N, C-alpha and C positions, 0 to 999 in steps of 0.2 A: 672276225673280220674288225682290223683294227680303225682306229679312227680316221685316222689318214686315207685308209682303203674306201670309207666311206666318201669322203671329201673325193678322193679320185673320181668314185664312180660316179657321183652327183656332178663333177665337172665334165663329165664324158654326157652325159646327158645333156645336161645344158648346152652342151658344144651341137650336140646335134640338132635339139630342139632350136636353136638360133640358126642353123642351115638351112633348116626347114621355112622358117620363117624369111630367112633372105632372099629363098627362092619364090616365095607366095610374091613375096614384096616386089621382086624382080617382074613377074607376070603381070601384076597389078599396074608396075610404071609401064608396062609396055602395051597395056590394055587387052590382056590375053586371059579375060575371064574365065573362060572355059579352062585353062590349064590351073587356075586359080582354085577352081572348084574342086576338080580331079585331085590336086594336091593336096587341100582342106581335107575331102572323103578321105585319102589315103591315112591322113594323118590321123582323124580321128578314128576309123579303122584301129591304127595300131594302137591307142589309147585304150579302145575299147577289149583290144586283145589282151594288153596289159593287166587293165582291170582283173579279166578271167584269169589271167595267170595271179595274181593275187589271190582270189578267193579261193584259190586251189590249197591254198594254207600250207604252202612248202618254199619257208624262207631260205633253205639254202639253194635248192630248185632255181628258185627266183632269183638270187643274187648272181648264182654261176650264168643262168642265162642271160641277165642284163651286163654282165661285166663279159662275157666271151670274145666278141666284136673287137674290144677295145686289149686283150691281151694273147691274142692270135692273129699271125702274120698271113697266113693262107686259107685259112676257113675262114668264112662267113657263114654265120648264124641267123635263120628266122625262124619263126617258132609260131604256132598256128594251136590256139584252144578252142577245141570244138567241143565245149563242156560247159554248163553253168552250175553252180554249188555244189561241187562234189569235192568234198574235203577228205584228201590223201595223203595229211598232215604222217600218216605213219609210213608211206615210201619214199619219203623226202630225200633222207640220204641215198636210199637205194637207186633215186632218180639221176642223182648226180652222179654217182659210182658207174652207173652203165653209160650215159652220156658222157663222162670224162673218157670211159673206155673207149668208146665208139669216136671220138675226137684224135685220142691218143695213136690209135688204129690206122686212122686216116693220116696223122704225121708221119706215124713209123713206116706206112705200105705207101705212101702217096709218093708224087714227084713235090720236091719242096720250093720249085717253080710254078706249080700249079695251081691256080687259085680253086678252092673246092667252095661248094656250095652247101649247107648243110639246114634241112630244112625239120625240124619237129614238130610232128601233128599230134596233140593231145587228144583222144578219144573216148567217148564212154564205152564200157564192156558191155556183155552179156547182161551181167549180174550188176545191182545199184552199187556194189561195193568195189566193183570192179572197173579197171581201164585198161586202157594200149596205148604205148608211144608208137607212131610211124616215124621212122629217118630216115631220110632222103637223102642221098650222098649225089651230087652230081659235079662231074671232074672225072678227066682221065689219068689213068696209069694205076688204078689201084684191083689187083687180081682177087677177083670176088673168093676163091677158094682159099686164099691165103687170107682174106678179112674175114671170113667165118672160122676160121680155124683159130688165128688170133685173137678173135671173142670168145670164144669157147674157153679159152684158155685163162683170159682174164677174168672172166664174171659167170657167177653162177646164177645167171638167169637163161631161160631158152629165147635164145634169138632167132626167127625165123626169116632168113632172107628169103624174101616173097618175089623179088622180079630183079633183075639184074640186067644192064647192057653193057656197051664197051666206053660209057660215058656216065652210068648213075646205077646205084646199088639202092633198093628198098629194103628195108630193114622193120619188122615187128615185133614190139616185145610186149607181152602181157602183163600186167600185175595185178595182184589180189590185196 
């Protein structure tokens, strides 16, 4: 990542934080303290989640996640880290590859006018050095069989499509 990319990433982070603060300021000016508390709780929760992400020791994956929404127009990404103090540095590049492949499959198979929501949940696995990522894709127009087939051709990990409906696909990827 070049210096200009880092500055651009920081600019986006600052912009998002300023938006949150302006919303809080607006609620305060209207006397809606219950909404202020709700917004602050949400913001603090986001910062806690980001701290957990940083503690995973996956710098490439962290940068990929943080900049994702600023470089993708029809996919909104959210992440949730359900583990503490798990060092998965050895899987950093594989996480990026798998996640990029899933995003690429959404772009290739989805409707370019549809807004897709991609949620990643990082969970602790059965063993102490094991973890899994659950990817949830919400949006219409993605054929599950084509999605599964495309992913199997793109990456060399077992992706289990555990559940799907007309507008949602849930995939689970285990990492050792």
